[in-house]
N, C-alpha and C positions, 0 to 999 in steps of 0.2 A: 344096604348102604355100606356095611362093614366089608362085604365081599368086593364091592366096587372099589372102595378106597384101598383095599389091599392089592389091587392090580398095579404093579409098578409102572406100567405103560399108560395108565389112564390119564395122568396129569399131562404127559407129553401129547397124547392124542387130543385132549381137550384144548391144549395150546395151539395145536395145528388146526383144529376146527375154528378157533377164534381168530386166527391170523388170516387176513384177507389175502387172496392170491396176488402175485406180484403185479398182474395187469390191473388190479383194482386199487393199487396204491399210487398216489401222485408221483410222477417222475419230476425231475428238476431241469428239464431241458430249457425251460424259459430263463433260468438263471445263467445258463451258458450263453443264450441269446443276449441277455443283458450285458454279460462280460464282453461280448464281441462288439456291441454298439458303444459300450463305454470306451473300449480301446479305440474305436473309430473317433469318438469325441476327443480323445487325447491327441490323436494324430492331426485332427482338424486344428486344434489350438496350437500344436507344435508348428504347423506350417503357417498359420496366421501370425503368431507372435514373433516368429523368427524374422519376419520382414521388418517389423518395428525395431527389433534388436539390431538388425543389420543396416538400418537406415543410414547411420553415419558413414559406414564403410561404402555403401552403395553411392551415397552422395559424393564421397571422395573419389570413387572409381569413375564416376561420370563427370567429374570436375564441376560440380554444382556448388552454389554458395552456402548451402546448409540443408538441414532436414526439411525446412519449410518449403524448399523447392520441389519436394516430392509430394506436395499436397494433392496433385492431380493423380498421382499413382495410387495414393490412399483412396481417393474419391472414386477412381475408375473401378477399383475392385468392388467397393460397396454398391455402386450404381448397378453394375452387371449382376451382382449377387441378388440385388432386389428385383431387377427386371425378370430374371429367370426363375425366381422362387416358385411362383404359382404353376407355370408349366411343369416344372420338375415335381412339385407336390402332386399335381394331377396325374402324372405318369405313375407315381407310386400308388395312388388310389385306383387307377385303372388297371395296371398290370401287376401290382405288388412291388414292395420295396427292394427285393433282391437285385434284379437287373439294373434298376435305377442307381442303387448305391454303388454297385460295381463300376458303372460308367462314370459316376461322379468322382470316386476316389482315384480311378485310373487317370482321368482328365487332370485333376488338380495336382496329382503327383508328377505328371509329365511337366506341367506348368512350373512346379517348384524347381525341378531340375533345370528347365530353361531359364528361370530367373537367375540361377547361378552363372549363366553364360552371358548375361547382358553386360556390355562394355568390355568383354574379353577381347584382347588383341591377339590375333592369330595370323601369321604370315603377312603382316602388314595391313590386315583388315580388322576393323573394329566391329564386333557383333552387336550392333544396336546401341542406341543412346537413350535419353530420357523419353523420347517419343515412343520408341520400341518398348520400353519398360511400361509405359502407360497402357499401350495396346495389350501387352502380355498380362498385366494385372486385370484388365477388363476381361480377357479370356479366362484368366484364373477364376475370377468371380462368377462368370457364367457357368464354368464347369462345376464349381463347388456348390452352387445354388441348389437348394433342395435337400441338402444332407440332413439337416435337423428335422424338416417336415417328414422325410422318409423314415428317420429314426422314430419319430412320433407315431407314424403309421405302424411301425414294427411293434412299438409298445402297445398300441391299441389292439393289435392282433394277438399279442402274446401274453398280456397281463390282465388280471381282473381289475375293475374300476377302482377298488379301494386301495390298490397298489400303484396307481398311476403317478401320484405325486412323488412317492418314494423312488420309483423307477426313473422318473424324469430327474429327480434330485441327484441320483447316482450318476446319471449321464452327464449332467452339467457339473457335478462335483469333480469328476475325473478330468473333464475338459479344462475346467478352471485350474485344477491342480497342475496339469501339464503346462498350461499357459503361464502359471506362476513360476514353474521350474525352468521354463525355456530361457529367460535372461541369464540365469546362472549356468545352465547347460551350454548356452552360447559362449559365455565367458570362458568356460573350461575348454570347449572344443576349439575356439578361435584363438585362445591364448591372449586375452586382453586384460589390462589392469594387473591384478595380483597373479594371474595365470600367465606368466611370461613365456611359457613354452607352448606354442600352439600345436594342437593335434591335427587340425585341418585349417585350410584357408576358409574365408567366409563363403567362397564358392563351393568348396568341398562339403561344407555343412549343408548347403541347399541340395547337393547331389545325394547326400546321405538321407536327409529327411524325405526326399522324393522317393527314394528306394524303399524306405520303410512302408510307405503307402501302397506301393505295388505288391509288396509281400503280403500285406493285410488283405488285399483284394483276392489273392490266390487262395488263402485259407478260407475266407468268407464264401467264395464261390463254391468251394467243395462241400461246406458243411451246412450253410444256412438255407432255410426254406421260408416261403412267405407266410405260411400259416401252420399252426400246430398240427392240423389234420394231415399235412403233407410230409411231416417229419417222422421217420420210422422209430425214433427213440421216445416219442411222446405216448404215454399211456392214456387210456380212456378217462382215468381219474384226473389226470392233469388237464385234459381238454375240458372236462366238466368244471374243474376249478377255475379255469381261465374264463369260461362263460360262452354265451351263445353269439357274441358279436362276430365270431369267425364264420357263423352260418350265413351271414349276409354276403360273404365273398367280397371281392373288390368292387368298387363302384364302376358301373358300366355306362353311366350317363355322362353328359358334358359337365362343365363347371357351372354350378348354380349361381350365376352372377347376380340375378335379381335378389335371391335370398341373402347372398353375402352382403350386398350393398344395403339391404333393408334391415339388417340385424344391428340394432343399437348396441347390443352387448359386444358384438364383434368389432364394430367401429371404435368403441371405447377401448377395447382390449388392444387393438392395433395402435391407436394413438398413444396409449400408455406405454406400450412396448417401444415405440419410436422414441419417446421421451427418455426412458431410462437407458436405451441403447445410445442415444445422443451423448449422454454423460459417460456411460461405461466404456465406450470405445476409446476414450482418452487413455485408459489404462494400458492399452496395447499399441498405441500409436505414438503419442507425444510425451507420455510420462517419463520415459528414460531421458529424453532431451531436456524436459523441464527440470528434472532433478539436477542435471548438470548445470543448467542455466541459473537456477535460483539458489541452489545450495552448494555449488562448486564441486559436485561429485565427479571425479574424473571418469572418463569413458572406460568401461570395463571394470570399474572398481567393485570389489566384493560387496561392500555395503550398498552400493548403487544397484547391483544385481539383485540383492535380497529385497531391498525396498521397492525396486521396480516390479518385482513379482508379488509383493505383499498383497495387493488388492485381489489377486487371483487365488493366492493361497488361502487367505481369510474368506474370500467368496466361496471357495470350495466347501468350507465348513458350513456356510449358509445354505448352499445347495442341499447338503446332506440333512441339515437340521430342519429345512423347510417343511418336509413331509411330516415330521413328528410334531412340529408346531401346529400345522393344519389339523392333524388328528386330535391333538389336545383341545384346540378351539372347537372342533366339531363335536367332541364329547360334551363340551360345556353348552354349546348352542343347539345341538341336535341336527345341524345342517352343515355338511361339508363344504358346500358351495359358498354359503354365507361366511364360513370360517376363512376361506380364501380372501374374501373381500375385506374382512376386518384386518387380516394380516397385511394386505396390500396397502390399505390406507395408512396404517400405523408405520409401516416400513418406509414409505415414501416421505412421510412427515419427518421422520428421523434423518433421512438422507439430506433433506433441505438444511437442517441444522448443522449437519456435519460439514457441508460445503461452505457454510458461513464461517465455521471455525477454520477450515483449510485456508480460506482466503487470508485470514489474519494470524495464522500459526507462526510462532516465533522461531521454530527450528525444524529440521527435517524429520525428527522423531515424531513430533506432534502432527506435522503435516501428513506423514505416511500412515499414522494410526487413524486419523480422521478419514482419509481417503479409503483406507482398507475397511473401516467401519461402514462407510457408505456402500462399498462393494458387498459387504456381508449382508446388509439389509436388502439390497437389490436381489441378491441371490437367494435370500429367504423366500422370495416370491416367484422365482423362476420356474420351479416345479408346478406351482399353482397356475401360472400363466399358460404353460404348455398343456397341463391337464385340462384346463378350461377349453382349450382348442379341441380336445378330444370330446368333451361334453357338448360343445356347440356344433362340432362337425359331424360326429357320429361316423357314418360310412364315408363322409367327405372329410375325415380328420386330416388327411394329408394336405388337401387344398386349404382348409381352414388354418392349419399351422403355417402353411406357406404364405397365406395372406398376412398373418401377424408378423412373420419373420421378414416378409418383403417390406412392409411399412416400417418395421423396426430398422431394417438395413438402410432405408432412405434416411432415417435419423442418423445413422452412422456416417453415411455419405455427407450429409449436411454438416456434421461435426468435423469431419476431416477437412472439408473445404473451408468452413467458417473459422476454425482454429488457425489455419495457415493465413487466411485473409486478415483476421484480427491482428496477428503478429506483424504482417507486412504493412498493414495500414498504420499501425502504431509507430513502426520504424520510419515509414515515409513521412508521417506527420512530424516526428521529432526532427528529421533531417530538414524539413521545410522550415521549421521554427529557427533552426540554426543556419538556414540558408546555405546548405551544402547538399551534395548528392548522398544517396544512401551509402554508396561505396566509400565516401569521405567521412562518414559519421564516425566519431571516436568510439572505441570499443565500450567504454563505460556508458556512454549515451545510448549506444545500441542495446547494450545489456538491459538498461533501465526501460527502454521502449519495448523490448520483447516481453519483459515481465508485466508491463502495463497491459499489453495485449492479452496475456493470460489472465490478468485480473478481471478483465471484461468477461472472459469466458466463464470464470468461476461465478460471477454474479448472475450470469444467464442460467447457470446450472441450478442455482437456488430456486429461481422461478420455475424451472423445468420440473423439479420434483414436487412442488406445490400443485402444479397442473396434473401431474401423474396421479397424485393422491385423489384428486377430484375424479379422474377417469375411473378409478377402481369403484367408485360409488355407483357407476352406471353399468357395471358388468354383472349380468345375471346369467349364470351358466345353466340354469334350468330350462332355458328356451333355445333348443337347437335351431340351427339355421334352416334345416329341412325337418319339420315335425315328424317324429317317429318315437317308438317306445324307447325310453331312456332308463338305464339302470338306476336304482335308488342309490343316493349318495349319503343318506342320513346314517348316523351312527348311534 
C-alpha cells in the first residue's frame, strides 16, 4: 500500500481508469436540435403575428372599410391550416420530419414575401386585391400546416419521455415570446406611433420576414437528421438516454383512422384544444384593433405595442413553467399523466374567471393583465397537450398531433369569422335602430356598437373555458390510439 501510494502517477492512472471513454458519455446534440426547432417556432410566430400587426395598413392599402373586412383573410389561413394538418403530419411520420419541415418553411416564407406585394401598384397595374389576399392566405395556411406536428415528431424522436413537456414548453415559449415581441418589432421597423422614422415600409417588413425563413431552411437542411442514429455527432450514450422509440423507425402504414376516431381521449383532447385556440387566437388577430377601439390607443403607440404583445410574453413564461408544474404534481401524485389532467382542469377554470373580469375591466391596465393571465394559464397546459399527443400517438405521434392541431385550428377559423360577424351584426343592428345605413352611422354610435359585438365574444369565451375544463377530465394519456408498449411516466 505504501509503495503504491508513493507512485506519483498512480492517482492520475486511477482517474483515467474511472473516466469513461468519450463515446460512452452522452453528447448534447439533442439540445442543438431543440434550439433549431425553437428558432423555427419563433419564425412561425413572427410571420403569423405580423399579419395582425399589419392589418390596419393592409386594409388601408386595399381601400377597405376596416380590419373587420379582413375576416375572410384571417379565416382562409386557419381553414387551410386545419385541412392540411393531418396530411403533413402523416408525411412526417412516414418519411421523417426533415424534408417536410424544409418544404413547409420554404412555402410559407415565399407566401410571406408575396403578401407584401398584394395591392402594390406597378406600371399602372395593381397586383391583386382582397380576393387575391384571401387566396394567398389560404395557400399560406396550406403551406404552413404540419409545422408543429412535425416539430412534435422531432421531439418524439430526439428526447426521452420525461423531457417531453419541458421540450414542448421551450418550443412554445420561444414562439410565444417572438409573437409578443412582433408588435413592438413591427412598430420599430415600420415607424408607427412613437417610432416616427420608419426603417422599412410594411411591405419591406414582409420581405424581410420571408427571407429569414429561407435562411433558416438552408441551415436546417445542412445539419438536421431525422433520428439520433443518423447523426454523426450523437454518441451511443446519448442514443441510450433518448430511448428505444427511435428503433421503431418512421411509421410505414396508413393513417389509423378507425383508432383516431375511436379514441375518447383524443377526441376530448382535440375539442379542448379547439376551445382554447378559439379564445387564444384573439391575441394575434383582433387584440391590437380592440385596444384602439376600447381604450383609444393610437395605432403604433408604444404602450399599445407592449400591451398588444403582453399575452404572448406572459404566455411564454407559462410555456416554460408548465413542465415544472407537471413534474411537481407528478411527484405528489405518482402519475405524470394524471398531473397533466389536474393542471388542465385548474388552468381552464381560472381562465373563465379572468375573462369575466376582462369584460368588466375599468381600464386598459386591468384588462391587459387579465387577458395576459388567461394566456399564461392556457400556456401552462400547452406542453402537456402536445406531450399527450406523443403518449397517445406513439409511432403515429405526428398524425395524432396533427389531428389535435387541425381541430384546434378550426376553432381559430371559427373565432376569426365569428368575431368579425359579431361586430358587423352589432353595427348593422344599431344602424337599423337609427334607421340609417351603416355608412351613415355616427362615429360614436358605431364605436359603441363595435364594443357591444366584442362584449358578446367575451361572454362566449367564459363558457368556452368551462367546457375546456370538462374536456380535460376525459383525457387519459395511458391509452394509446394503437396499443403498444408505452414508456412509464410515473415519477
